[in-house]
KOLKOLGU-636867 format. One record per residue: residue in three letters; z, x, y of N, C-alpha, C in turn. Coordinates in Angstrom, 1 decimal, m for minus. Example, Ala and Ser with C-alpha at 12.3 -4.5 7.8 and 13.67 -1.06 7.14 Angstrom:
BEGIN
@residu ALA; n.c3 7.8; n.c1 13.2; n.c2 m5.7; ca.c3 7.8; ca.c1 12.3; ca.c2 m4.5; c.c3 7.8; c.c1 13.2; c.c2 m3.3
@residu SER; n.c3 7.1; n.c1 12.8; n.c2 m2.2; ca.c3 7.1; ca.c1 13.7; ca.c2 m1.1; c.c3 7.9; c.c1 12.9; c.c2 0.0
END
This chain:
BEGIN
@residu MET; n.c3 107.3; n.c1 110.1; n.c2 80.5; ca.c3 107.6; ca.c1 108.9; ca.c2 81.3; c.c3 108.2; c.c1 107.9; c.c2 80.4
@residu ASN; n.c3 109.2; n.c1 107.2; n.c2 80.9; ca.c3 110.0; ca.c1 106.2; ca.c2 80.2; c.c3 109.1; c.c1 104.9; c.c2 80.2
@residu SER; n.c3 109.0; n.c1 104.3; n.c2 79.0; ca.c3 108.2; ca.c1 103.0; ca.c2 78.9; c.c3 109.0; c.c1 101.8; c.c2 79.5
@residu LYS; n.c3 110.3; n.c1 102.0; n.c2 79.6; ca.c3 111.2; ca.c1 100.9; ca.c2 80.2; c.c3 110.8; c.c1 100.7; c.c2 81.6
@residu LEU; n.c3 110.7; n.c1 99.4; n.c2 82.0; ca.c3 110.3; ca.c1 99.1; ca.c2 83.4; c.c3 111.6; c.c1 99.1; c.c2 84.3
@residu ASN; n.c3 111.5; n.c1 99.8; n.c2 85.4; ca.c3 112.6; ca.c1 100.0; ca.c2 86.3; c.c3 112.0; c.c1 99.5; c.c2 87.7
@residu ILE; n.c3 112.7; n.c1 98.5; n.c2 88.3; ca.c3 112.2; ca.c1 97.9; ca.c2 89.5; c.c3 113.3; c.c1 98.0; c.c2 90.6
@residu LEU; n.c3 112.9; n.c1 98.5; n.c2 91.8; ca.c3 113.8; ca.c1 98.6; ca.c2 92.9; c.c3 113.2; c.c1 97.8; c.c2 94.0
@residu VAL; n.c3 114.0; n.c1 97.0; n.c2 94.8; ca.c3 113.5; ca.c1 96.2; ca.c2 95.9; c.c3 114.2; c.c1 96.7; c.c2 97.2
@residu ARG; n.c3 113.4; n.c1 97.0; n.c2 98.2; ca.c3 114.0; ca.c1 97.3; ca.c2 99.5; c.c3 113.5; c.c1 96.2; c.c2 100.5
@residu VAL; n.c3 114.4; n.c1 95.7; n.c2 101.3; ca.c3 114.0; ca.c1 94.6; ca.c2 102.2; c.c3 114.5; c.c1 94.9; c.c2 103.6
@residu ASP; n.c3 113.6; n.c1 94.6; n.c2 104.5; ca.c3 113.9; ca.c1 94.8; ca.c2 106.0; c.c3 113.5; c.c1 93.4; c.c2 106.6
@residu LEU; n.c3 114.5; n.c1 92.5; n.c2 106.7; ca.c3 114.2; ca.c1 91.2; ca.c2 107.2; c.c3 113.9; c.c1 91.2; c.c2 108.7
@residu ASP; n.c3 114.4; n.c1 92.1; n.c2 109.4; ca.c3 114.2; ca.c1 92.2; ca.c2 110.9; c.c3 112.7; c.c1 92.5; c.c2 111.1
@residu HIS; n.c3 112.1; n.c1 93.3; n.c2 110.3; ca.c3 110.7; ca.c1 93.6; ca.c2 110.5; c.c3 109.8; c.c1 92.9; c.c2 109.5
@residu ALA; n.c3 110.3; n.c1 91.9; n.c2 108.8; ca.c3 109.6; ca.c1 91.1; ca.c2 107.8; c.c3 108.8; c.c1 91.9; c.c2 106.8
@residu ARG; n.c3 109.5; n.c1 92.9; n.c2 106.2; ca.c3 108.8; ca.c1 93.8; ca.c2 105.2; c.c3 109.7; c.c1 93.9; c.c2 104.0
@residu ALA; n.c3 109.1; n.c1 94.1; n.c2 102.9; ca.c3 109.8; ca.c1 94.4; ca.c2 101.6; c.c3 108.9; c.c1 95.3; c.c2 100.8
@residu GLN; n.c3 109.6; n.c1 96.1; n.c2 100.0; ca.c3 108.9; ca.c1 97.0; ca.c2 99.2; c.c3 109.5; c.c1 96.9; c.c2 97.8
@residu VAL; n.c3 108.6; n.c1 96.7; n.c2 96.8; ca.c3 109.0; ca.c1 96.6; ca.c2 95.4; c.c3 108.5; c.c1 97.8; c.c2 94.7
@residu VAL; n.c3 109.4; n.c1 98.7; n.c2 94.2; ca.c3 109.0; ca.c1 99.9; ca.c2 93.6; c.c3 109.2; c.c1 99.8; c.c2 92.1
@residu ALA; n.c3 108.1; n.c1 100.0; n.c2 91.3; ca.c3 108.2; ca.c1 99.9; ca.c2 89.9; c.c3 107.9; c.c1 101.2; c.c2 89.2
@residu LYS; n.c3 108.7; n.c1 101.6; n.c2 88.2; ca.c3 108.4; ca.c1 102.8; ca.c2 87.4; c.c3 108.5; c.c1 102.4; c.c2 85.9
@residu GLY; n.c3 107.8; n.c1 103.2; n.c2 85.1; ca.c3 107.8; ca.c1 102.9; ca.c2 83.7; c.c3 106.4; c.c1 102.5; c.c2 83.3
@residu HIS; n.c3 106.3; n.c1 101.7; n.c2 82.2; ca.c3 105.0; ca.c1 101.3; ca.c2 81.7; c.c3 104.8; c.c1 99.8; c.c2 82.0
@residu ILE; n.c3 103.7; n.c1 99.5; n.c2 82.8; ca.c3 103.4; ca.c1 98.2; ca.c2 83.2; c.c3 102.2; c.c1 97.7; c.c2 82.3
@residu THR; n.c3 102.5; n.c1 96.7; n.c2 81.5; ca.c3 101.5; ca.c1 96.1; ca.c2 80.6; c.c3 101.2; c.c1 94.7; c.c2 81.1
@residu VAL; n.c3 100.3; n.c1 94.0; n.c2 80.4; ca.c3 100.0; ca.c1 92.6; ca.c2 80.8; c.c3 101.2; c.c1 91.7; c.c2 80.5
@residu HIS; n.c3 102.1; n.c1 92.2; n.c2 79.6; ca.c3 103.3; ca.c1 91.4; ca.c2 79.3; c.c3 104.4; c.c1 91.7; c.c2 80.4
@residu SER; n.c3 104.6; n.c1 93.0; n.c2 80.6; ca.c3 105.7; ca.c1 93.3; ca.c2 81.5; c.c3 105.4; c.c1 93.0; c.c2 83.0
@residu VAL; n.c3 104.1; n.c1 92.9; n.c2 83.3; ca.c3 103.7; ca.c1 92.6; ca.c2 84.7; c.c3 104.3; c.c1 91.2; c.c2 85.1
@residu GLN; n.c3 104.6; n.c1 90.4; n.c2 84.1; ca.c3 105.3; ca.c1 89.1; ca.c2 84.5; c.c3 106.6; c.c1 89.3; c.c2 85.2
@residu ALA; n.c3 107.4; n.c1 90.3; n.c2 84.7; ca.c3 108.7; ca.c1 90.6; ca.c2 85.4; c.c3 108.4; c.c1 91.0; c.c2 86.8
@residu LEU; n.c3 107.4; n.c1 91.8; n.c2 87.1; ca.c3 107.1; ca.c1 92.2; ca.c2 88.5; c.c3 106.8; c.c1 90.9; c.c2 89.3
@residu TYR; n.c3 106.0; n.c1 90.0; n.c2 88.8; ca.c3 105.6; ca.c1 88.8; ca.c2 89.5; c.c3 106.9; c.c1 88.0; c.c2 89.9
@residu VAL; n.c3 107.9; n.c1 87.9; n.c2 89.0; ca.c3 109.1; ca.c1 87.2; ca.c2 89.3; c.c3 109.9; c.c1 87.9; c.c2 90.4
@residu VAL; n.c3 109.9; n.c1 89.2; n.c2 90.4; ca.c3 110.6; ca.c1 89.9; ca.c2 91.5; c.c3 109.9; c.c1 89.8; c.c2 92.8
@residu VAL; n.c3 108.6; n.c1 89.9; n.c2 92.8; ca.c3 107.8; ca.c1 89.7; ca.c2 94.0; c.c3 108.0; c.c1 88.3; c.c2 94.5
@residu LYS; n.c3 108.0; n.c1 87.3; n.c2 93.6; ca.c3 108.2; ca.c1 85.9; ca.c2 94.1; c.c3 109.5; c.c1 85.7; c.c2 94.8
@residu ARG; n.c3 110.6; n.c1 86.3; n.c2 94.2; ca.c3 111.9; ca.c1 86.2; ca.c2 94.8; c.c3 111.9; c.c1 86.9; c.c2 96.1
@residu ALA; n.c3 111.4; n.c1 88.1; n.c2 96.2; ca.c3 111.3; ca.c1 88.8; ca.c2 97.5; c.c3 110.5; c.c1 87.9; c.c2 98.6
@residu ASN; n.c3 109.4; n.c1 87.4; n.c2 98.1; ca.c3 108.6; ca.c1 86.6; ca.c2 99.0; c.c3 109.3; c.c1 85.3; c.c2 99.5
@residu SER; n.c3 110.2; n.c1 84.8; n.c2 98.8; ca.c3 111.0; ca.c1 83.6; ca.c2 99.2; c.c3 112.1; c.c1 83.9; c.c2 100.2
@residu LEU; n.c3 112.3; n.c1 85.2; n.c2 100.5; ca.c3 113.4; ca.c1 85.5; ca.c2 101.5; c.c3 113.0; c.c1 85.2; c.c2 102.9
@residu LYS; n.c3 111.8; n.c1 85.3; n.c2 103.2; ca.c3 111.3; ca.c1 85.0; ca.c2 104.6; c.c3 109.9; c.c1 84.7; c.c2 104.6
@residu GLN; n.c3 109.5; n.c1 83.7; n.c2 105.3; ca.c3 108.1; ca.c1 83.3; ca.c2 105.4; c.c3 107.3; c.c1 84.4; c.c2 106.2
@residu GLY; n.c3 106.1; n.c1 84.7; n.c2 105.6; ca.c3 105.3; ca.c1 85.7; ca.c2 106.3; c.c3 105.7; c.c1 87.2; c.c2 106.0
@residu LEU; n.c3 106.5; n.c1 87.4; n.c2 105.0; ca.c3 107.0; ca.c1 88.7; ca.c2 104.6; c.c3 105.8; c.c1 89.5; c.c2 104.1
@residu ASP; n.c3 105.7; n.c1 90.8; n.c2 104.6; ca.c3 104.7; ca.c1 91.7; ca.c2 104.1; c.c3 105.3; c.c1 92.5; c.c2 102.9
@residu LEU; n.c3 104.7; n.c1 92.3; n.c2 101.8; ca.c3 105.3; ca.c1 92.9; ca.c2 100.6; c.c3 104.4; c.c1 94.1; c.c2 100.1
@residu GLU; n.c3 105.0; n.c1 95.2; n.c2 99.8; ca.c3 104.3; ca.c1 96.3; ca.c2 99.3; c.c3 104.8; c.c1 96.6; c.c2 97.9
@residu LEU; n.c3 103.9; n.c1 96.6; n.c2 96.9; ca.c3 104.2; ca.c1 96.8; ca.c2 95.5; c.c3 103.8; c.c1 98.3; c.c2 95.2
@residu ASP; n.c3 104.8; n.c1 99.1; n.c2 95.1; ca.c3 104.5; ca.c1 100.5; ca.c2 94.9; c.c3 104.6; c.c1 100.8; c.c2 93.4
@residu ILE; n.c3 103.5; n.c1 101.1; n.c2 92.8; ca.c3 103.4; ca.c1 101.4; ca.c2 91.3; c.c3 102.8; c.c1 102.8; c.c2 91.1
@residu THR; n.c3 103.0; n.c1 103.6; n.c2 92.2; ca.c3 102.4; ca.c1 105.0; ca.c2 92.1; c.c3 103.0; c.c1 105.9; c.c2 91.1
@residu HIS; n.c3 104.2; n.c1 105.6; n.c2 90.7; ca.c3 104.9; ca.c1 106.4; ca.c2 89.7; c.c3 105.0; c.c1 105.7; c.c2 88.3
@residu ALA; n.c3 104.2; n.c1 104.7; n.c2 88.1; ca.c3 104.2; ca.c1 103.9; ca.c2 86.9; c.c3 102.9; c.c1 104.2; c.c2 86.1
@residu LEU; n.c3 103.0; n.c1 104.0; n.c2 84.8; ca.c3 101.9; ca.c1 104.0; ca.c2 83.9; c.c3 101.4; c.c1 102.5; c.c2 83.8
@residu VAL; n.c3 100.2; n.c1 102.2; n.c2 84.3; ca.c3 99.8; ca.c1 100.8; ca.c2 84.4; c.c3 98.5; c.c1 100.6; c.c2 83.6
@residu ASP; n.c3 98.6; n.c1 99.7; n.c2 82.7; ca.c3 97.4; ca.c1 99.3; ca.c2 81.9; c.c3 96.4; c.c1 98.8; c.c2 82.8
@residu ASP; n.c3 95.1; n.c1 99.0; n.c2 82.5; ca.c3 94.0; ca.c1 98.6; ca.c2 83.3; c.c3 94.0; c.c1 97.1; c.c2 83.6
@residu ALA; n.c3 94.3; n.c1 96.3; n.c2 82.5; ca.c3 94.3; ca.c1 94.8; ca.c2 82.7; c.c3 95.4; c.c1 94.4; c.c2 83.6
@residu ALA; n.c3 96.6; n.c1 95.0; n.c2 83.5; ca.c3 97.7; ca.c1 94.6; ca.c2 84.4; c.c3 97.4; c.c1 95.0; c.c2 85.8
@residu LEU; n.c3 96.8; n.c1 96.2; n.c2 86.0; ca.c3 96.4; ca.c1 96.6; ca.c2 87.4; c.c3 95.4; c.c1 95.6; c.c2 88.0
@residu GLU; n.c3 94.5; n.c1 95.2; n.c2 87.2; ca.c3 93.5; ca.c1 94.2; ca.c2 87.7; c.c3 94.2; c.c1 92.9; c.c2 88.1
@residu GLN; n.c3 95.1; n.c1 92.5; n.c2 87.3; ca.c3 95.9; ca.c1 91.2; ca.c2 87.7; c.c3 96.6; c.c1 91.4; c.c2 89.0
@residu LEU; n.c3 97.3; n.c1 92.6; n.c2 89.2; ca.c3 98.0; ca.c1 92.8; ca.c2 90.4; c.c3 97.0; c.c1 92.9; c.c2 91.6
@residu ARG; n.c3 95.9; n.c1 93.5; n.c2 91.4; ca.c3 94.9; ca.c1 93.5; ca.c2 92.5; c.c3 94.4; c.c1 92.2; c.c2 92.8
@residu ASP; n.c3 94.2; n.c1 91.3; n.c2 91.8; ca.c3 93.8; ca.c1 89.9; ca.c2 92.1; c.c3 94.8; c.c1 89.2; c.c2 93.0
@residu CYS; n.c3 96.1; n.c1 89.4; n.c2 92.7; ca.c3 97.1; ca.c1 88.8; ca.c2 93.5; c.c3 97.1; c.c1 89.3; c.c2 95.0
@residu SER; n.c3 96.8; n.c1 90.6; n.c2 95.1; ca.c3 96.7; ca.c1 91.1; ca.c2 96.5; c.c3 95.4; c.c1 90.5; c.c2 97.2
@residu ARG; n.c3 94.3; n.c1 90.4; n.c2 96.5; ca.c3 93.1; ca.c1 89.8; ca.c2 97.1; c.c3 93.3; c.c1 88.3; c.c2 97.5
@residu THR; n.c3 93.9; n.c1 87.6; n.c2 96.6; ca.c3 94.0; ca.c1 86.1; ca.c2 96.8; c.c3 95.2; c.c1 85.7; c.c2 97.6
@residu HIS; n.c3 96.2; n.c1 86.6; n.c2 97.8; ca.c3 97.5; ca.c1 86.4; ca.c2 98.4; c.c3 98.3; c.c1 85.3; c.c2 97.8
@residu HIS; n.c3 98.1; n.c1 85.2; n.c2 96.4; ca.c3 98.9; ca.c1 84.2; ca.c2 95.6; c.c3 99.3; c.c1 84.9; c.c2 94.3
@residu LEU; n.c3 100.4; n.c1 84.5; n.c2 93.8; ca.c3 100.9; ca.c1 84.9; ca.c2 92.5; c.c3 100.3; c.c1 83.9; c.c2 91.5
@residu PRO; n.c3 100.3; n.c1 84.3; n.c2 90.2; ca.c3 99.7; ca.c1 83.4; ca.c2 89.2; c.c3 100.4; c.c1 82.0; c.c2 89.2
@residu VAL; n.c3 99.7; n.c1 81.0; n.c2 88.9; ca.c3 100.2; ca.c1 79.6; ca.c2 88.9; c.c3 101.4; c.c1 79.4; c.c2 88.0
@residu LYS; n.c3 101.4; n.c1 80.1; n.c2 86.9; ca.c3 102.6; ca.c1 79.9; ca.c2 86.0; c.c3 103.8; c.c1 80.5; c.c2 86.5
@residu ILE; n.c3 103.7; n.c1 81.5; n.c2 87.4; ca.c3 104.9; ca.c1 82.1; ca.c2 88.1; c.c3 105.2; c.c1 81.3; c.c2 89.4
@residu ASP; n.c3 104.2; n.c1 80.9; n.c2 90.1; ca.c3 104.4; ca.c1 80.1; ca.c2 91.4; c.c3 103.6; c.c1 78.9; c.c2 91.4
@residu PRO; n.c3 104.0; n.c1 77.8; n.c2 90.8; ca.c3 103.2; ca.c1 76.6; ca.c2 90.7; c.c3 102.9; c.c1 76.0; c.c2 92.1
@residu GLN; n.c3 103.7; n.c1 76.3; n.c2 93.1; ca.c3 103.5; ca.c1 75.8; ca.c2 94.5; c.c3 102.4; c.c1 76.6; c.c2 95.2
@residu GLN; n.c3 102.1; n.c1 77.8; n.c2 94.7; ca.c3 101.1; ca.c1 78.7; ca.c2 95.3; c.c3 101.4; c.c1 79.0; c.c2 96.7
@residu MET; n.c3 102.6; n.c1 79.4; n.c2 97.0; ca.c3 103.0; ca.c1 79.8; ca.c2 98.3; c.c3 102.2; c.c1 81.1; c.c2 98.7
@residu PRO; n.c3 101.8; n.c1 81.2; n.c2 99.9; ca.c3 101.1; ca.c1 82.5; ca.c2 100.3; c.c3 102.0; c.c1 83.7; c.c2 100.1
@residu CYS; n.c3 101.4; n.c1 84.7; n.c2 99.6; ca.c3 102.2; ca.c1 86.0; ca.c2 99.2; c.c3 101.3; c.c1 87.1; c.c2 99.7
@residu ASN; n.c3 101.8; n.c1 87.7; n.c2 100.8; ca.c3 101.0; ca.c1 88.9; ca.c2 101.4; c.c3 101.5; c.c1 90.2; c.c2 100.7
@residu VAL; n.c3 100.9; n.c1 90.4; n.c2 99.5; ca.c3 101.3; ca.c1 91.6; ca.c2 98.8; c.c3 100.2; c.c1 92.6; c.c2 98.8
@residu SER; n.c3 100.5; n.c1 93.9; n.c2 99.0; ca.c3 99.6; ca.c1 95.0; ca.c2 98.9; c.c3 100.1; c.c1 95.9; c.c2 97.7
@residu VAL; n.c3 99.1; n.c1 96.4; n.c2 97.0; ca.c3 99.4; ca.c1 97.2; ca.c2 95.8; c.c3 99.1; c.c1 98.7; c.c2 96.1
@residu LEU; n.c3 100.1; n.c1 99.5; n.c2 96.0; ca.c3 99.9; ca.c1 101.0; ca.c2 96.0; c.c3 99.6; c.c1 101.4; c.c2 94.5
@residu ALA; n.c3 98.4; n.c1 101.8; n.c2 94.2; ca.c3 98.0; ca.c1 102.0; ca.c2 92.8; c.c3 98.6; c.c1 103.3; c.c2 92.3
@residu PRO; n.c3 98.7; n.c1 103.4; n.c2 91.0; ca.c3 99.2; ca.c1 104.6; ca.c2 90.3; c.c3 98.2; c.c1 105.8; c.c2 90.5
@residu ARG; n.c3 98.8; n.c1 107.0; n.c2 90.5; ca.c3 98.0; ca.c1 108.2; ca.c2 90.7; c.c3 97.2; c.c1 108.6; c.c2 89.5
@residu VAL; n.c3 97.7; n.c1 108.2; n.c2 88.3; ca.c3 97.1; ca.c1 108.6; ca.c2 87.0; c.c3 96.6; c.c1 107.4; c.c2 86.4
@residu PRO; n.c3 95.3; n.c1 107.4; n.c2 86.0; ca.c3 94.8; ca.c1 106.2; ca.c2 85.2; c.c3 95.6; c.c1 106.0; c.c2 83.9
@residu ALA; n.c3 95.6; n.c1 104.8; n.c2 83.5; ca.c3 96.4; ca.c1 104.4; ca.c2 82.3; c.c3 96.1; c.c1 105.3; c.c2 81.1
@residu ALA; n.c3 94.8; n.c1 105.5; n.c2 80.8; ca.c3 94.3; ca.c1 106.2; ca.c2 79.7; c.c3 94.8; c.c1 107.7; c.c2 79.7
@residu ALA; n.c3 94.7; n.c1 108.3; n.c2 80.9; ca.c3 95.2; ca.c1 109.7; ca.c2 81.1; c.c3 96.7; c.c1 109.8; c.c2 81.0
@residu GLY; n.c3 97.4; n.c1 108.8; n.c2 81.5; ca.c3 98.8; ca.c1 108.7; ca.c2 81.4; c.c3 99.3; c.c1 108.6; c.c2 80.0
@residu ALA; n.c3 98.6; n.c1 107.8; n.c2 79.2; ca.c3 99.0; ca.c1 107.6; ca.c2 77.8; c.c3 98.8; c.c1 108.9; c.c2 77.1
@residu ALA; n.c3 97.8; n.c1 109.7; n.c2 77.4; ca.c3 97.6; ca.c1 110.9; ca.c2 76.7; c.c3 98.7; c.c1 111.9; c.c2 77.1
@residu LEU; n.c3 99.2; n.c1 111.9; n.c2 78.3; ca.c3 100.3; ca.c1 112.8; ca.c2 78.7; c.c3 101.6; c.c1 112.4; c.c2 78.0
@residu ILE; n.c3 101.8; n.c1 111.1; n.c2 77.8; ca.c3 103.0; ca.c1 110.7; ca.c2 77.1; c.c3 102.9; c.c1 111.2; c.c2 75.6
@residu ALA; n.c3 101.8; n.c1 111.0; n.c2 75.0; ca.c3 101.6; ca.c1 111.4; ca.c2 73.6; c.c3 101.7; c.c1 112.9; c.c2 73.4
@residu ALA; n.c3 101.4; n.c1 113.7; n.c2 74.4; ca.c3 101.4; ca.c1 115.2; ca.c2 74.3; c.c3 102.8; c.c1 115.7; c.c2 74.2
END
């Protein structure tokens, strides 16, 4: 798996849906880039349902917990979105736990 973060955004404004697909290695540092992309997508239309698909990414446990917090609170971190606009984001979690994925990369 490539450690470089690759992000694709699909938007369907007619149905008020967007999907952000991330591949690569998501760390507590690189998750900031995901937040910025999600914020941009969220600003396209009020009430947009956002799906963050990280099923094909290697996600560090701390980064995954941060993403799940955003999903639970419906807000992005304050330093990314100081206005704290509602953000209806759901997270599709990775299939492989970070520790197991790191072992696969090392092998």
